[in-house]
C-alpha positions, -999 to 999 in steps of 0.1 A, spaced: 0 0 -1 13 32 -8 12 64 13 18 92 -18 -10 109 -28 -28 112 -62 -24 147 -87 -23 153 -123 -50 121 -138 -39 100 -107 -8 104 -110 12 88 -76 32 117 -63 45 134 -29 18 160 -10 31 193 -7 41 203 29 34 237 28 20 268 50 25 301 53 49 315 65 79 292 59 112 300 67 126 274 42 109 257 13 131 227 -1 122 226 -38 134 186 -52 136 184 -93 109 153 -93 100 126 -69 117 94 -75 93 68 -79 104 48 -42 95 79 -23 57 86 -42 57 47 -34 66 57 5 51 85 9 78 110 23 107 134 5 139 116 -4 129 81 17 156 63 -9 184 51 19 207 60 -8 199 91 -14 220 117 10 195 145 16 186 128 54 221 128 65 239 162 55 205 178 66 206 166 101 249 169 97 241 209 91 226 217 122 190 232 102 174 213 129 181 208 169 172 173 164 179 146 141 155 134 118 142 112 94 127 105 65 89 93 77 91 132 99 94 152 67 60 161 75 65 174 112 96 200 101 62 225 95 62 229 126 101 241 125 94 264 95 104 238 67 85 229 41 91 205 6 76 205 -27 93 199 -63 95 216 -98 80 185 -112 54 158 -98 58 135 -121 77 111 -103 109 92 -120 134 66 -112 162 95 -121 156 130 -129 166 124 -168 135 109 -170 119 145 -168 105 160 -200 100 193 -210 63 188 -207 68 178 -171 84 214 -166 61 234 -188 29 219 -168 43 220 -131 66 246 -128 38 278 -131 19 260 -105 53 263 -81 53 296 -93 23 302 -77 31 274 -48 59 300 -37 44 334 -46 9 322 -27 27 308 7 59 334 6 83 312 23 115 334 37 142 313 12 127 287 -14 159 265 -21 163 244 -48 176 209 -50 202 212 -81 208 231 -109 185 214 -129 160 221 -111 160 257 -107 171 260 -144 145 242 -151 120 264 -135 135 296 -143 127 288 -178 91 271 -174 84 294 -143 99 326 -151 98 324 -190 140 330 -188 173 312 -194 201 324 -178 233 314 -156 233 302 -120 256 288 -99 251 272 -64 242 297 -34 217 328 -31 211 339 -62 205 374 -70 163 371 -84 137 362 -62 104 344 -70 79 370 -53 89 380 -17 109 349 -16 150 346 -17 163 320 -36 196 295 -23 207 262 -47 219 237 -31 238 201 -51 215 174 -60 212 153 -28 207 122 -52 230 95 -51 241 101 -85 252 134 -82 287 121 -70 302 153 -75 294 161 -38 305 143 -8 281 139 21 302 163 34 300 188 12 262 185 11 262 192 47 280 220 46 259 238 17 226 233 38 247 252 67 254 282 43 217 276 32 212 277 75 231 309 78 211 324 49 175 318 59 189 339 95 197 369 73 
């Protein structure tokens, strides 16, 4: 039995964890099929998000994937650029970004988190192209561009497929995110 939610013609996907007044909204590229089936963000045991998150000190206690929704109480939410699950991000099509990036923009403008954190440059650039209608260079870290009233920060994608960054590197980026969220 799956814990994911149905959307867009009965697509099994992850529920958004959103509310007004968030300090940080994490935006993934899209759910993995495994996470969608389990019903929690970054549920694949090989994904390095939760270990890096815990090392970074973003919250004062260790957290596991099945506690993702509870982080709303800490001012942290979750959503994705595209809601269609795939085994890997490379399985997304331009149509997925065209469908979902404007929806994401609406959520960000409506809920106005202090800081929006995209997981990976592919997620951010996909959003920019299809949510804002612009193609521009981007880098990791705090961006010059905002989305509505929300500042934007980009961290490396914690997927195990992104071997360029170690667990310690990821934790360092989440630490930088923590500092940016205090500004």
